[in-house]
C-alpha positions as CSV (number, residue, x, y, z in Angstrom):
1,M,16.8,-8.2,42.0
2,I,16.9,-10.4,39.3
3,L,13.3,-10.9,37.3
4,S,12.4,-13.6,35.5
5,T,12.6,-13.7,31.6
6,V,9.2,-15.4,31.7
7,S,6.1,-13.9,33.2
8,P,4.5,-16.5,36.0
9,P,1.8,-18.4,34.3
10,P,-1.7,-17.0,35.1
11,L,-3.0,-19.3,38.2
12,P,-6.4,-19.7,39.9
13,F,-5.9,-18.6,43.4
14,T,-8.2,-18.5,45.2
15,P,-9.0,-14.6,46.6
16,A,-7.3,-15.1,50.0
17,E,-4.3,-16.7,48.3
18,R,-4.0,-13.5,46.1
19,R,-4.3,-11.3,49.1
20,L,-1.5,-13.4,50.9
21,I,0.7,-13.1,47.9
22,R,0.2,-9.6,47.8
23,R,1.2,-8.9,51.3
24,L,4.4,-11.2,50.9
25,R,6.3,-9.2,48.3
26,T,10.0,-9.5,48.8
27,P,12.0,-12.7,50.1
28,L,12.3,-11.2,53.6
29,D,8.5,-11.0,53.7
30,V,8.3,-14.7,52.9
31,Q,10.8,-15.9,55.5
32,R,9.4,-13.8,58.5
33,F,5.9,-15.4,57.4
34,L,7.7,-18.8,57.3
35,N,9.4,-18.5,60.7
36,R,5.9,-18.0,62.0
37,L,4.3,-21.4,60.7
38,P,4.9,-24.4,62.9
39,Y,7.4,-26.7,61.5
40,N,6.1,-29.6,59.8
41,T,7.3,-32.7,61.8
42,E,4.9,-34.8,59.5
43,P,3.4,-36.5,62.6
44,H,0.5,-38.4,60.3
45,G,3.0,-39.5,57.8
46,D,5.2,-38.1,54.7
47,T,3.9,-34.9,52.8
48,L,5.3,-33.0,50.2
49,R,2.7,-29.8,49.8
50,G,3.1,-27.0,47.4
51,F,2.0,-23.6,48.0
52,R,-1.8,-24.3,48.7
53,G,-1.0,-27.0,50.7
54,V,1.2,-25.2,52.9
55,V,-1.6,-22.4,53.4
56,R,-4.3,-24.9,54.2
57,H,-2.5,-26.8,56.8
58,G,-0.4,-23.7,58.0
59,R,2.8,-25.5,58.4
60,A,5.6,-26.6,56.5
61,H,8.7,-28.8,56.2
62,C,12.2,-27.1,54.5
63,L,10.8,-28.4,51.0
64,E,7.4,-27.5,51.5
65,A,9.0,-24.3,52.7
66,A,11.0,-23.9,49.6
67,L,8.1,-24.5,47.3
68,F,5.8,-22.2,49.2
69,A,8.5,-19.7,48.4
70,A,9.2,-20.5,44.8
71,C,5.4,-19.8,44.2
72,V,4.7,-16.3,45.8
73,L,8.0,-15.0,44.9
74,E,7.6,-16.0,41.3
75,Q,4.5,-13.7,41.3
76,H,7.0,-10.8,42.1
77,G,9.3,-11.5,39.4
78,Y,11.7,-14.0,41.1
79,P,12.4,-17.0,39.1
80,P,11.6,-20.5,40.9
81,L,15.3,-21.5,41.8
82,L,15.6,-24.4,44.7
83,M,19.3,-25.9,46.1
84,G,19.5,-28.7,47.4
85,L,22.2,-29.8,50.1
86,E,23.2,-33.0,50.1
87,S,24.3,-34.5,53.4
88,I,26.2,-37.5,54.0
89,D,23.4,-38.7,56.3
90,K,20.8,-38.5,53.8
91,L,18.5,-35.7,55.7
92,D,19.1,-33.3,52.7
93,H,17.8,-30.0,53.0
94,V,16.3,-27.7,50.7
95,I,16.1,-23.8,50.0
96,F,14.6,-21.2,48.0
97,V,17.4,-19.3,46.4
98,Y,17.3,-15.7,44.5
99,R,19.4,-12.9,43.1
100,H,19.4,-9.2,44.3
101,R,21.8,-6.6,43.0
102,G,24.1,-9.3,41.6
103,R,24.2,-11.2,45.1
104,W,22.7,-14.4,45.9
105,G,20.4,-14.8,49.1
106,S,18.4,-17.5,50.3
107,V,14.5,-18.6,51.9
108,A,14.2,-21.5,54.2
109,R,12.8,-23.6,56.9
110,S,14.3,-26.1,59.3
111,R,14.5,-27.9,62.5
112,D,17.9,-26.5,63.2
113,P,18.7,-22.5,63.8
114,G,21.7,-22.2,61.0
115,L,20.0,-23.7,58.4
116,H,17.4,-20.7,57.9
117,G,17.5,-17.9,55.4
118,R,20.5,-15.8,54.1
119,K,20.7,-12.2,53.4
120,P,21.7,-11.3,49.6
121,V,25.2,-10.8,50.2
122,F,27.0,-14.1,48.2
123,R,29.0,-13.7,45.4
124,T,28.4,-16.9,44.2
125,L,25.6,-19.9,44.7
126,R,28.6,-21.9,45.8
127,A,29.7,-19.7,48.8
128,L,25.7,-19.4,49.8
129,A,25.8,-23.2,50.0
130,E,29.1,-23.1,52.0
131,S,27.6,-20.6,54.2
132,Y,25.4,-23.7,55.7
133,F,28.4,-26.0,56.1
134,D,29.0,-25.5,59.7
135,P,25.5,-24.9,60.9
136,Y,25.0,-28.5,59.1
137,I,26.9,-30.3,61.3
138,D,25.1,-32.2,64.2
139,Y,25.4,-35.8,65.5
140,T,25.1,-37.2,62.0
141,G,24.8,-34.3,59.3
142,C,27.6,-33.0,56.8
143,I,27.0,-31.3,53.7
144,T,28.7,-33.1,50.8
145,G,27.5,-30.8,47.7
146,Y,24.7,-28.9,46.3
147,S,22.4,-28.4,43.0
148,V,20.4,-25.8,41.7
149,V,17.5,-26.0,39.6
150,H,14.9,-24.0,37.9
151,L,11.3,-25.4,38.5
152,E,10.6,-24.9,35.1
153,V,11.9,-28.8,34.3
154,M,8.7,-29.9,36.1
155,G,6.8,-28.8,32.6
156,N,3.1,-28.9,33.5
157,Y,3.5,-30.3,36.6
158,E,1.3,-29.1,39.1
159,W,3.6,-28.2,42.1
160,R,2.1,-25.0,43.3
161,L,-1.8,-25.4,43.6
162,S,-2.1,-29.5,43.9
163,R,-4.1,-30.5,46.8
164,R,-2.1,-33.6,46.8
165,N,1.5,-34.4,47.8
166,V,4.0,-33.5,44.9
167,W,6.4,-36.2,45.3
168,A,7.8,-35.6,41.8
169,V,9.3,-32.3,42.9
170,E,11.6,-34.5,45.6
171,K,12.5,-37.2,42.8
172,M,13.7,-34.6,40.8
173,L,15.6,-33.1,43.2
174,L,16.9,-36.3,44.3
175,G,18.0,-37.1,40.7
176,L,20.0,-33.7,40.3
177,P,24.1,-34.1,40.2
178,H,25.3,-32.2,42.8
179,R,28.5,-30.1,42.9
180,K,30.9,-31.5,45.8
181,I,31.4,-29.3,48.8
182,K,34.8,-30.6,51.1
183,R,36.0,-29.6,54.1
184,S,38.9,-31.4,56.2
185,R,37.9,-34.4,58.3
186,R,39.5,-32.5,61.2
187,R,37.2,-29.9,60.9
188,V,34.2,-31.8,60.7
189,R,35.4,-33.9,63.8
190,R,35.9,-30.5,65.8
191,E,32.7,-29.3,64.7
192,R,31.0,-31.9,65.7
193,D,32.7,-32.5,68.7
194,K,31.8,-28.9,69.6
195,Y,28.1,-29.6,68.8
196,R,27.7,-32.6,70.9
197,A,29.4,-30.7,73.8
198,Y,27.3,-27.6,73.6
199,V,23.9,-29.4,73.2
200,A,24.7,-31.8,76.2
201,E,25.7,-28.7,78.6
202,H,22.9,-26.4,77.4
203,K,20.3,-28.9,76.2
204,K,19.4,-26.7,72.9
205,K,21.0,-26.6,69.7
206,P,23.7,-23.8,69.2
207,L,23.6,-20.0,67.7
208,Y,27.6,-19.9,68.0
209,Y,28.3,-20.0,64.3
210,R,30.6,-17.1,62.6
211,G,28.8,-15.3,59.9
212,R,25.4,-15.0,61.7
213,Q,25.7,-11.3,60.5
214,R,24.7,-12.9,57.5
215,W,21.6,-14.9,58.3
216,T,18.1,-13.4,57.9
217,E,15.8,-13.4,60.8
218,I,15.1,-16.8,62.6
219,P,12.4,-17.9,64.4
220,K,11.7,-17.0,67.7
221,E,11.8,-20.2,69.1
222,F,15.6,-20.5,68.6
223,L,16.2,-17.6,70.3
């Protein structure tokens, strides 16, 4: 793995939080933990919880899962890096990214089976981002670009242990410039038609994508 050049800040974790962090030592450990959590559908209004909020409430949506992963894995030497995937329908996706033996992988949580984690097998961050392109296409979604940010840009802002919503992180991510990802309109139309036909016939989201061998484990609800 690529270790951070800066030691993680000393944080006032509770004993239970420290035990959890000690148990979740690798990206795969964190992915498996997140897979077991219910997806946060925000039934009582929008939320954006950091690590402590996810532990307390026992659920997470994509950005909350990315922040949870960043906080936990930072304690094991991984820099807190997030990747934002920009979509044409404004329903963006955020994942935690890391490097292991020179290759990139990710940890993620989603309502869609193909938007979870990736094994560290990608040579570049662009290649990692592009692995999400086809699985992102549904009735309205389609990736248009990606961004990567180290959470040190948040300075002293408390995104890890705050008991409040950390909306400043979302605002920061929305303001980042994105590197464009383009595919032909024909390909997008083909994948969208394929998606619609599959869901209409099978009443569930597909798992037919090429490159599934590069995915990490996905939640059991999709299998």
